[in-house]
C-alpha positions as CSV (number, residue, x, y, z in Angstrom):
1,M,11.9,-76.2,-19.3
2,Y,14.3,-73.6,-20.0
3,G,15.5,-72.2,-22.6
4,S,18.6,-69.8,-22.0
5,I,19.9,-71.8,-19.1
6,V,20.7,-75.8,-18.4
7,W,19.6,-77.6,-15.4
8,E,21.3,-80.6,-14.4
9,Q,20.7,-82.3,-11.3
10,T,22.9,-85.4,-10.0
11,E,21.7,-86.4,-6.4
12,N,21.8,-83.4,-4.2
13,V,24.1,-81.0,-6.5
14,V,22.7,-79.0,-9.4
15,V,24.9,-77.5,-12.3
16,I,23.3,-74.3,-13.8
17,T,24.8,-73.8,-16.9
18,L,24.2,-69.9,-18.6
19,N,23.4,-71.2,-22.3
20,R,23.8,-68.0,-24.7
21,P,27.0,-68.8,-26.0
22,R,27.0,-67.0,-29.3
23,V,26.5,-63.9,-27.4
24,L,29.2,-65.1,-24.7
25,N,26.2,-66.0,-22.1
26,A,25.2,-62.2,-21.8
27,L,22.4,-61.7,-19.4
28,N,19.3,-60.7,-21.1
29,R,16.0,-60.7,-19.6
30,A,14.7,-64.0,-20.6
31,L,18.1,-65.7,-19.0
32,K,17.6,-63.5,-15.7
33,G,14.0,-64.6,-15.3
34,E,15.2,-68.2,-15.6
35,L,17.9,-68.0,-13.8
36,A,15.7,-66.4,-11.0
37,D,12.9,-69.0,-11.2
38,A,15.9,-71.9,-10.8
39,M,17.0,-70.2,-7.7
40,T,13.6,-70.3,-6.4
41,R,13.3,-74.3,-7.2
42,I,16.7,-74.4,-5.4
43,K,15.5,-72.8,-1.9
44,S,12.6,-74.4,-1.9
45,D,13.7,-78.0,-2.5
46,E,15.8,-79.4,0.8
47,S,17.4,-82.4,-1.0
48,I,19.5,-79.8,-3.1
49,R,22.9,-79.2,-0.9
50,A,25.0,-77.7,-3.3
51,V,25.1,-75.4,-6.7
52,V,27.7,-74.9,-9.7
53,I,26.9,-72.1,-12.3
54,T,28.9,-72.0,-15.1
55,G,28.7,-70.6,-19.1
56,A,28.5,-72.6,-22.1
57,G,31.4,-72.7,-24.6
58,E,34.7,-72.1,-23.2
59,Q,35.2,-68.4,-24.3
60,A,32.8,-66.7,-21.5
61,F,31.0,-67.3,-18.0
62,S,28.8,-64.2,-19.1
63,A,30.3,-61.2,-20.8
64,G,27.6,-59.0,-19.0
65,Q,24.5,-57.6,-19.4
66,D,22.9,-57.8,-22.8
67,L,23.5,-54.0,-24.2
68,T,21.1,-54.5,-27.2
69,E,18.2,-54.7,-24.6
70,A,19.7,-51.5,-22.7
71,K,20.9,-48.9,-25.2
72,D,17.7,-47.3,-25.5
73,M,16.8,-47.4,-21.8
74,T,15.1,-44.0,-20.2
75,G,16.0,-43.2,-16.3
76,P,13.2,-44.8,-15.0
77,E,13.4,-47.7,-17.4
78,A,17.6,-47.9,-16.2
79,E,15.9,-47.7,-12.8
80,E,13.8,-51.0,-13.1
81,W,16.6,-52.9,-14.7
82,V,18.6,-52.4,-11.7
83,R,15.6,-53.3,-10.0
84,E,15.6,-56.8,-11.7
85,F,19.2,-57.6,-11.3
86,E,18.5,-56.7,-7.3
87,L,16.1,-59.4,-7.7
88,L,18.1,-61.9,-9.1
89,Y,21.0,-61.2,-6.6
90,D,18.8,-61.5,-3.7
91,Q,17.9,-65.0,-4.9
92,V,21.5,-65.7,-5.3
93,R,22.2,-64.4,-1.7
94,M,19.3,-66.1,-0.1
95,L,20.4,-69.6,-0.7
96,D,21.4,-71.5,2.1
97,V,23.3,-73.9,0.1
98,P,27.1,-73.1,-1.1
99,V,27.5,-71.8,-4.6
100,I,30.2,-72.2,-6.5
101,A,30.9,-70.4,-9.7
102,A,33.1,-72.3,-12.2
103,V,34.7,-69.7,-14.2
104,N,35.2,-70.8,-17.8
105,G,36.2,-67.6,-19.5
106,W,35.6,-64.0,-19.5
107,A,33.3,-62.9,-16.5
108,M,32.9,-59.1,-17.2
109,G,30.3,-56.7,-15.4
110,A,27.0,-58.3,-14.4
111,G,28.6,-61.6,-15.4
112,C,31.7,-60.7,-12.9
113,Q,28.9,-59.7,-10.3
114,L,27.1,-62.9,-10.6
115,A,30.5,-64.6,-10.2
116,L,31.1,-62.7,-7.3
117,L,27.7,-63.4,-5.6
118,A,28.9,-67.4,-5.4
119,D,30.7,-68.2,-2.5
120,I,33.4,-69.9,-4.0
121,R,35.2,-69.3,-7.6
122,I,37.1,-71.9,-9.2
123,S,38.6,-70.3,-12.7
124,S,39.9,-71.9,-15.7
125,E,43.3,-70.8,-17.0
126,N,41.6,-68.6,-19.3
127,A,39.0,-67.0,-17.1
128,R,39.1,-63.0,-16.8
129,Y,37.4,-60.8,-14.2
130,G,36.5,-57.2,-15.0
131,M,34.1,-54.1,-14.5
132,P,34.2,-52.7,-17.6
133,E,31.1,-50.5,-17.6
134,I,32.9,-47.1,-17.2
135,R,34.0,-47.4,-20.8
136,D,30.1,-47.6,-21.7
137,G,29.3,-44.5,-19.5
138,I,27.5,-47.1,-17.2
139,P,28.5,-46.7,-13.4
140,A,29.1,-50.3,-11.5
141,V,27.9,-49.5,-8.4
142,F,26.9,-53.1,-7.5
143,G,30.3,-54.4,-9.0
144,L,31.9,-52.1,-6.4
145,E,30.4,-53.3,-3.5
146,L,30.9,-57.0,-4.5
147,L,34.6,-56.3,-5.0
148,W,35.1,-54.5,-1.9
149,N,33.6,-57.6,-0.1
150,T,35.8,-60.2,-2.1
151,I,38.9,-58.1,-2.7
152,G,39.1,-54.9,-1.0
153,M,38.0,-51.1,-1.6
154,S,41.3,-49.9,-3.0
155,R,41.5,-53.0,-5.8
156,G,37.9,-52.9,-6.4
157,L,37.8,-48.9,-7.1
158,Y,40.5,-49.4,-9.5
159,L,38.8,-52.2,-11.4
160,V,35.4,-50.1,-11.9
161,L,37.3,-46.6,-12.6
162,S,39.7,-47.8,-14.7
163,G,37.7,-50.9,-16.7
164,D,40.8,-52.8,-16.5
165,S,40.5,-56.6,-15.6
166,L,42.2,-59.3,-14.1
167,D,43.7,-62.6,-15.4
168,A,43.1,-65.7,-14.0
169,R,46.7,-65.5,-12.0
170,Q,46.0,-62.3,-11.0
171,A,42.6,-63.1,-9.6
172,R,44.0,-65.9,-7.6
173,E,46.7,-63.4,-6.1
174,A,44.0,-61.1,-5.4
175,G,42.1,-63.5,-3.6
176,L,39.0,-63.4,-5.9
177,T,39.4,-66.9,-6.8
178,I,40.5,-69.9,-4.6
179,K,41.9,-72.2,-7.7
180,V,43.0,-72.0,-11.2
181,V,42.7,-75.1,-13.1
182,P,42.9,-76.3,-16.9
183,Q,39.9,-75.8,-18.9
184,R,39.4,-79.4,-19.3
185,D,39.4,-79.9,-15.3
186,L,37.3,-76.9,-14.4
187,M,33.9,-78.8,-14.0
188,T,35.3,-82.2,-12.6
189,E,36.9,-79.9,-9.6
190,A,33.9,-77.3,-9.3
191,T,31.5,-80.8,-9.1
192,T,34.0,-82.5,-6.7
193,L,34.0,-79.9,-4.6
194,A,30.0,-79.5,-4.5
195,R,29.8,-83.2,-3.7
196,T,32.0,-82.6,-1.0
197,L,30.1,-79.7,0.3
198,A,27.0,-81.1,-0.2
199,Q,28.1,-84.0,2.3
200,Y,28.5,-81.5,5.4
201,A,25.7,-80.7,8.4
202,P,22.9,-78.6,6.2
203,I,22.4,-76.6,9.6
204,A,25.7,-75.5,10.1
205,M,26.0,-74.6,6.6
206,K,22.8,-72.6,6.6
207,Q,23.9,-71.0,9.7
208,N,27.3,-69.9,8.2
209,K,25.3,-68.3,5.2
210,Q,23.0,-66.4,7.0
211,Y,25.9,-64.9,9.0
212,A,27.4,-64.2,6.1
213,R,24.4,-62.5,4.6
214,R,23.8,-60.3,8.1
215,R,27.1,-58.9,7.8
216,T,26.6,-57.3,4.5
217,E,22.7,-56.9,4.1
218,S,22.5,-53.2,4.9
219,D,25.2,-52.3,2.6
220,F,23.7,-54.4,0.0
221,R,20.5,-52.7,0.4
222,A,21.9,-49.0,0.5
223,C,24.0,-49.8,-2.8
224,A,20.8,-50.9,-4.6
225,R,18.8,-47.7,-3.8
226,F,21.9,-45.7,-4.8
227,C,22.7,-47.9,-7.7
228,E,19.0,-47.0,-9.3
229,S,19.5,-43.3,-9.1
230,A,23.1,-43.6,-10.4
231,H,21.9,-45.4,-13.5
232,H,18.8,-43.1,-13.7
233,A,21.1,-40.0,-13.9
234,S,23.6,-41.8,-16.9
235,F,20.9,-42.9,-18.7
236,A,19.1,-39.8,-18.5
237,A,22.4,-37.9,-19.5
238,G,22.7,-39.9,-22.3
239,D,26.2,-40.9,-21.1
240,A,25.0,-44.4,-21.2
241,K,23.5,-44.2,-24.8
242,R,26.3,-43.1,-26.0
243,G,28.7,-45.4,-24.8
244,M,26.8,-48.5,-25.4
245,E,26.1,-47.5,-29.1
246,A,30.1,-46.6,-29.5
247,F,30.5,-50.4,-28.1
248,L,27.9,-51.9,-30.2
249,T,29.4,-50.3,-33.4
250,K,32.8,-51.1,-32.9
251,K,32.0,-54.6,-32.0
252,K,30.0,-54.9,-35.6
253,R,33.5,-53.9,-37.5
């Protein structure tokens, strides 16, 4: 059914694997579309009670947006790009079942944002979280909003402005992830927790998640609108194009 993700369901728990390991599970339009479709399936199936999202391979959860798709975008195209992410992020946010990110390596940029949209993050020892967009000339507005809600404005702003990242231990100390485990134990830990949460009363679970969404809804919408204009400005000025081309050229060497 899918080509860029893998859907595995065991009883009432679904595991979704981002499946582009050759490019560190970078988020291209195909993967985003399939992931959005998977979220719709989960939302419409009351038998599903918990979700785990992870990445294929041992290097990356997701390295972020596929820059080969984005490097030649115009300002208006960048706005549409942001709206695509907003749609996907919304579909993750709107799930009334617990979502666990099993972060098996690098979670950068949009990949980090996807992990932050999960309710709970469990990390392997080689996990790393960051928002390096500034180094490519791209604003990380969504990233800052999600980091702010997770580890606070000061730490979040530092990561966004510096492009620096946190290793698994630092992420645990900051409160970004609840647990750090050996790579070999990651999926066992994540699916065991998912099965436990799936046993709890679904109405109570739904109410908890709905209230959490209500607390962040207006800020999320305002962030999305600002993010559109911020990306338009960066792409129209050529900053993003120059930054991404420099990164891709360096990567080829």
